[in-house]
N, C-alpha and C positions, 0 to 999 in steps of 0.2 A: 408859564403856559401849560396847557393840558397835553400830556404825552399821548402817543398812540395807544400805549398799554392801558392807560387810565380810561381812554375813550372806549376801548374794547370791553373793559370791566363794566363800565356803565351800561354799555349796550346789552351785555350778557346778564345784568341783574335780574330782569324780569324772568329770564329762563331759569336762572339759579333759584330764584324765589319759588318758582313753580315746582322745580325738582325737589327743593327742601320741603315744600308743602306736601308733595306726593309721598316723600319718604316718611315724614311725620305721620301722615294719614295711615300709611302702611303699617308703621310700628303700632299705632293706636288700634288698628283693626286686629292686629295679632294679639295685642294686650287684651282687647275685649273678647276675642275668640277664646283665649286661654281662660279668662274669667268665666265665660259661658260653659266651657268644658267642666271646670271645677263645680260650678253651680248645678250642672246637670247630674254629674255623678254623686254630688252630695244629696240631691233630691232622691236619686235612685236608691242610695244607701238607706235613707230615712224610711222610704216607702217599703222597700224590701223587708227591712227588719220589722216594721209595723205589721205587714201582712203575714209574715212568718209567725209572729206572735198570735195573730188571729187564727191561723191554721192550727197551731198547737192547741189553742183554746177549744176549737171545734172538735179536734180529734180526741180531746180528753173530756168532752162534755158529758159522755155517757158515765164516765167515772165520777165526775163532780155531781151529776144528777143523782147517781146512786148514793153518794155520801149525803147529799141534802135530803133525799127522800127517806132513807133508812136510818142514818145515824140520828138525825134530829127527831124522827118519829119515835124511835125506841128509847131515846133519852130525854124527850121533851117533858117539861113540867109546866104547870100553870095553865091559864085559860087559853082557848083557841083564838084564832084570828078574829072571829065574830065578836067575842067578848072584848078583845083589845081595841077594836075599832071604836067602841063607845066609851072607852076609858078616858078620853080627853075631857069629858064632862066632869069627872071626879078630880081632875088635876087642878090644883090651886096655884095661881101665879103669885108669887110673893111680892110684897110691896117694894122689896129691894131691887126687883127686876127693872132695869132702866132701858130695855130695848123697846121695839115697836109693839103696839097692842092692836089687835084687830077686833072688829065687830061684824057679825054676820047677819044678814047678807052684806057682802062687801060693797064699798062705795069708792069713788075716785079718791077720796081722802085716804082710804086704806092703802091703795096702791101707791099713792105719792109717798105715804109714810114708809112703806116697804123700800122704795127706791132710795129715799134719803137715808134710811137706816143702813142699808147695805153699802152705800157709798162711804159711810162712816165706820165700816167694818163691824157693825153690830150683828147679833145673832137673834133670830126670831125664836121665842120660847117654844118648847116642845108641845105644849098644849095647843098653841095656834097652828103649828105645823100639822098635828094630827087632825085638828078640826078642818083645816083647809083640804087635806087629803081625803078626809071623809066626805066632804061636800063635793069635791072633784069626782070621787068615785061614784057618788049617786048621779051626778050629771052625765058622766061618760057611759054609764049603763044604759042610758036612753039613746045614745048616739049610734047611728048605723056604721057599718065597716067602711063605707065609701061616702064621703061628704060631697054634695053637689052645691056649687056656689054660682052666683051670677055676678058679673062685673058691672051690671047696670045700676046697682045701688050705690056704688062708690066710684070716684074718678079712677082710682087705681087700687090694685091689690098688691101687697108686698110679700114676697116669698123669701124666707131665710133658710139657709142650710145648717150644717152641723155647727153647734156651739161648743160642745165638749167642755163644759165647766168654765168657759172664758167669760166671766161676767163683764169685764171691761168692754168686750166686743158688743155684747147685748146693749149695755148702756150707751156705747157710741152709736149703734144703729138707732136707738130711740132718740138720741140727741140730733142726729142728722135727718132722720126721717119722721120724727114725731112719735108720740105714744100711741098704742092701739086705742081705737075708738070707733064709733059708728061711721065716721067719715074717713077713717084710716085703718082698714082691715089688714090683718096679717095672717100668714100661714107659716108655721115653723115646721120644717120638714125632718124632724127626728134627730137623734143623737144629741140630746140636751146635756147629757151627763158623761162622766168618766174623763180621765186624763187630766183635766183642769182641776183647780182647787176650789172652785166656787159652784159646783154642780147643784148643791141643795138650794143655794140662793136663786139660781136660774129656774129651777123647778118651781120654787115658791112664787116667783114673779110671773112666770108663764101661766101657772094654774090660777093665780089671783086674777089676771086679766081675762082668762078663759071664763071664770065665773062672773066677772063683771060685764063682759061683752060676749056672751055665748054665741051670738050670731055673726060676730065680726072678728073673733080670735079663734084660730083653728090649729090643732096640733096633730101631726102625723107621727106614727110610731117609727123609730129607727132600730137598727139592730143592736144598739147599746141600751135600749130600754128593756133590759133582760137581766134577771138577778144573777145569773152565772157570769155574764160579761161584767157586771158591776163588782163581783168578787175579785176579778183579775185586774181591772183597769181603774180601781181607786175609789169608786163612788161609795161602796159599802164601808170602806175604811174612813172616808171623809165623814159620813153620817155618824158612825160610832164615836169619832173623836169630837164632833161638835155637839152631839146629843147622847152623852153617856148614860143618862137615866132612861130616856125614852127612845133610844136609837133602834132597839130591836123592833118595837112596835111601829116605828116610822118605816123601817125597811120592809116589814111584812105587809104593811098597807100599800107601800109604793109598788111592791111586787104585783099586787092586784090591780092598782091603778095603771101601771104600764101595760098590762095585758088587755086593758080596756080601751087603750088609745086607738083611734081609727087607723086604718091601713093605707088609705089613699084619699085624695081630694081631686075633684074634677071641676074646672071652671068653664062655664058656658057650654058644657058638653064638648069642648074642643081641646082643652089642656088637661093632661093627666099628670098629677104630682104624686110620686111615691119616693120613698127614701133611697132604695137601691136601684131598681130597674125592673126589667121584665125577663121572661124566658119565652121559648116557643110554645110553652104549655100554659102560659098565663091566661086566665079566663076571668075577666072582670065581673061577669055575671055570677060565676061560682064564688069569687072573693066576697061578693056582696052578701052571700048566704052563709059564710063560714062563721062558726061560733068562736070568734077571735080570742076571747078570754080563756078558752080551754086549750089553746095551742101554745105550748112553750117552745120558743125558738130553738133552744139548744138541748132540750131534754127529749130528744128523739129516741124512742124505744128500739130495742134490738129487733131486727127482722128475723123471720122464721128461717131456721137452718136445718140441714140434715146432719146426722151424726158424723158424717165424713167431711163436713165443711170446715172452713177455717174458724179460728177462735172467735168467741162472741165479741170480744173487745175490738178486734180488728174489723169485724163486720160493722160494728157500731160506728167506728171511726169513718168508715167509707160512707155509710148512710148519712152521717152528719156532714161530711165534706160536701156531698152533693146528692140530691135525690136520684140522680141518674147513674153516676159512676164514681169510682174511687178518684180522689183528687190528684193522686200521683202514683206513678209506677212503684216508687219506694216511699212508704209512709215516713213522715218526720219522726214519729215514735214507732219503733219496730214492734211488731206483734209479739205476744208472749210465746215463749219457747214451748214446744209440745211436752217438754218434761215437767213444766210447771203444773200446779194443781188446776183442776177444772175451775171455771168461773164460779160455780156455785160453792164448791169446797173452799175456794180461795177467799170468798166473802164471809165465811163463818169464822169470825175473829172474836176473841174473848170480850173485848171492850164493847162490842155491839150488844152483849147480853142476850142475844137471841139468834136463832138461825133464820136467815132471810134468803130469799131467792130473787133472781132477776124477774123483772116484770114480763108478763106475757105479751106476745105481739099485739099491736093495736090493730083495730079494724081498718080495712082499706080506705074508708072515707076519712078517717082521722089522719092517715098517712098522706092522703091527697091534700087535705087542708094544710098540713104542715109544709108540704112541698111548695104549695102556692104562696104561702106567706113568706117562707124562707127566700124564695126567688125574688119577691118584690123588695125585700129588705136587705138582701146581701149581694145582688148581682151588679155587674159592671158592664158598660158598653165596650165593644171592640170594633176595630175598623173592618175586619173581615166578615163576610156574610156567614150566617149560620149561628148555632147555639151550642156551646160546649161547657163542660164543668169548669168552674172558676178555680183553677189549680193554684193561682197565686194566693188567694184568700183562704181557700179550702171550703167555701160555702157559696151557695147560689150558683150562678152561671155567668158566662160571657155571652152577650147577645149582640148580633151584628146589625147593620143597617137594614137588611132585609126583614129581620124579626121586628124591628121598630116600625118599619113601613107597613108591614102586614097588620100589626095590631092597631095602629092608628087608623088605617084605612077601614078595617073591620068595624070600628066604633065611630067613624066619621070624625076623627080628631086630627089635629095639625101639629101638636107639640107634646113632648114628654119632658118634664122638669124633674130632676133627681139630685141627690146630694151624695153622701157616702164616700166620696173621694176628695182629698185635699188637692187643690189646684193652685199653682203659683200665683196666678192673677186673681184668684178667688172665684173664677167661673171659667167655663170652657164649652164651646159648641162642637158637636160632632154629628155624624149620621146625616150629613147634608143639611145641618141646621135644625133637624127635627128633635134632637136631644140636647138639653142644656143641663150641665152640672153646676150647681151652686153650692159654695162652701163658705161659711160665715165666721169661722175661727181663724183669725190672723195669727201669725207667728206660731203656727201649730206645732212644727217640729223644733223650732229654735227662733230666737229673735231675728226678725228679718227674713225668715225662710219663705213666707208667703203673705199675700194680701187676703183680706176677707172681702166678701161681696154679698149683696142682696139684689134681687131683680124685681122690677115692678111691671105689672101688666094692667093696661087700661082696656076699655071696651073693644078696641081694635086688636087686642092680644098681640101687640108688637112689644117684645121685651126691651126694657131699659135697664142697664146695669150700673151699679154704684159700688165703687171700690173704696177701701179704707185700710188703714193699718194702725193698730194700737201701738203707741211708743211707750216703752217702760222707762226710758231715760230722756232727759232734756237734750242730751248731745245727739246731733244728727250724724248718723253713721254714713260713710261713703259706701259705694257699691262694693268696692274691694274689702272693706271692713265687714260688711254684712256677710259677704261670701265666706270670708275667713272664719268668722265666728261660727257660722253654720257648719262649715267643712270640718272644723276642729271637733265640734260636738258629734257629728256623724262618724268621723274616724274613730273617736273613742268608743262609740257604741259598737263599731265593727270589730275593734280590737278585743272588746269583751266577748264577742261572739267567738273569735278565734281562740281566746283563752279557755272558754268553756268547752271547747272541742279539741283541746290540745293533744290528748292521747290518740284520738282518731286521726287527726292531721299528721302527727309524727309517724304513726304506723304507715300511713299512705305515702308520706314523703320518702320514708326509708325503703319502700318497695321500688322506687326509682333510683335511689341512692345505693346502688349495689355495692360500691366500694367504701361506703361509710365515710364519705368526704365531708358531709354536712352541706353539700351543694347539689342543686338540680337546676334544670333549665327554667326559664321564665314560663314557657308553655306548660311544662310539667307541674310547676307550682300552681299556675292558674287552674289547670284541670283538677288538681287535687282539692283546692279550696272550694271550687264550685261543686264538686261531687260530694263533699262532706257537708258544707253549709247550705247548699242549694238555695242561694239567694239571687241568682241570675243578675250578677253585677259585672261591670267591665273590669275584670280583675287585672288585666295587663295595663290598663290606664292607671289603676289604683296602686299597682305594685311599688312605685317609688315612695308612696306614703306609708306603706305597711311593712316592707321588708327590704333588706340591704343586698346590694349586688357585690359579689366577690370581684377580684381583679380580672378573672377570666370571663366575666360577663354572666356567670351563673348566679342563681339566687342562694344566699345563705338562709335556708328556710327557718332555722331556729330563731333568727333575729326578729321574726314577726311576734315573738312572745316577750321581747326584751323590755318593752316599756310598760308592762303590766304585771302585777303580782297579787298574791292573796293579801287580804286586809289584815286579819289577825290569825295567822296559822295556829292550829291546835295540834299539839305534839301527838296526841292519840289518834289523829285522823290521817290515814294514808293519803298520798297524792291522788290516787285514783278515786277514792271515795270523796275527797274534797272537790275534785272536778265534777263528779256526778251531782254533788250538792249545788255547785255553782250553776250547772246547766239547768237544773229543775227548781231553782230557788223560787221563781215566781209561782210555779204550780204548787209547791209545798206551802207557800204562804196562803194560797186559796184554801187548801185542805185544812190547814191549821185554823183559819178563820171560821171554817165550818165547825170544827171540833170545839173551838173556844167560844162556847155559846154566850158566856157573860162578857166576852171581849176584855178579859183581864190581862191578856198577853201571856198567860201561864197555861201550859198543858202538862199533864203528867208524863213521866218517862214511859210508862206502859202504853199510853195513847200514842206517844211519838213512835215507839217501837212497832206497834201493831199497824199504825197508819203507813209507815214506811214500807213494811212488808207487803201490805195490800197494794200500795202505789207501785213499788218496784215489780211486783208480779204482773200488774196490769201493763207495764211498759216493757217487761222482759229484761229488766236490768238485773244483772247477777251481782249481788252484794252480800258478802258474808255476814250472817246474823251477829256473830261475835263483834265484828267491826262496828256495826250499828249500835250494839249495846255499849261498847267502849266509848263511842262518840256521845251517846246520850248521857252517860254518866259524867263525861268530861265537861259538857255544857251545863250540867246542873251545878253551878258554881257554889251555891250555898247548901248543897246536899239535902234539900228538903223534898226530893222526889219529884220536883217539877222543873220544867224548862221555861226560861224567859225567852219568848219567841223573838223579841227585838234583839237580844243578845245572840241568838242563833243566826239571825239575818246578818248581824254585824260580823259574825265570825266567817261567814261565807260571802263576803263582799270583796270585789276586786278593786285595786288601787292603781291609778296611773302614776308611774314614777316621776314623770315630768311635772305633774301637778304637785307632788310632794316636794320636789326641788324648789319650785316657785314659792310654796308656802314657807319652806325653811329660809329661803333668801329674803322673803318679805318680812 
């Protein structure tokens, strides 16, 4: 017989089931919430480090511009760019070449051939690349700054955002959405190159379709269509590795082609498409009249100063950071010390073989042109009203909903489409739906970090979004696995930042650690890290992943350096000098690429010595000349008076100890 207890249990089962379900649901929500926190701070780390690098690039742009303008001029040999442009006619493609061949004017067969070849990892011969660039240059010279399109000729127009060398994303877009044609027009909104490994292939494909369908394929310029950005973010290196013989000619021609790309596209007089955004000073009528090919995005000349003003290099950094104001109260690179030589004296170095001086101030019109173009290529939207310098990137501005509404109303428009910012879903709407950000490079920071997207507009101008994500592996990763992979990569990048600023951090930690215990509070640790790195991250949330707590609840601050070490320590190099080299490793690579004209990977010890003196003076970094000489000689392994730059980079590479343990165990 059924007992009373059993009956009671049976009666209570629905209640217990509901309670169990509620408990499981609560656990799951907590689990998802924790994953979301990890996903968000991982994203913040990636974005903060990316924008800090752009800010460094902008603040050093005057220095890089000087090196490009003066070092290459004074030491250049051979014909000028005009002669090199026509050189492709003299290049013979050998019978042994098995890659794609092009015939001009291009046909659909040629574009299909290119797509098939690049899918098979083939490389287009340098002759065809130069001819393609030459034809593209001729075409772009005829184009206006602002392109006006009508949606009435096609059912829909497709707008794509940043690709950044991700060929797989471009091929996936074409697979899902169809190839460009008269019935299927496209607008690519800048940043075709850098960061990814297939930038030149993307450029070739886009330019080929531009020549094939000039009325239905449209390209806007992005902030990465610039020679100095390409030096830092990989495109220059990629071209030289793939085109060793004709690489220099290709890069020089590309520099001119990039400067000729249109700045904006307008659909039906209602939709404005620019790469970055706008400012409260943006004038579309003025932009239409700018001589765009004469404006270099990052080669902003020094503004006029009185004899009592601050140093020219710091002034230049401020003007590059924003046309209106300095981008930070404290620059990422400190201004030179007053005790250092004056800029003109500083730049009189032996290997330049001549005395050169800084360029004179540019006329006001050119300065205004530069400001207008930088604002549309570098700016980002913000939620607050108004317009302010873009302190996060160091270039352009932040523009609020009121700025957007005012410009759209002035020109009778309804929508602004821009790119420039990676978004986790591939797109984002803001400013009450009046601004759309579209980003087309999936897995931008790390596998699984974000989707890519494109947007389609029909005659009714209602946006339709399409998302995708390129998968590099056949195995489907769970949400937790994707978050863990991205988080691990982000934390490694952050640890490298900490290691590169070790001496600054230790000095600041010890100011709080009066009794030299090796411990400070979590709040003090977070304040120090933020004040030194200036990355605007949730340091208290990140603390468990970066540093160890002592039994008393305080932070053992030296533990944040435990999992990272120097790659190949050089006995002759002091720890302080090594740290300086780690910190400016990327900047030095750019400078050496400028000096190494034949891209042999070799520079003389004298060039290394003088370049470092010039660079350190510009930054106000105090390094003993003898220490630099000792380091240069120690890196010259075969004692031939030259330095192998790849060996130099390897010497100043950081290693994650956990990775080393895994490799040893494997």
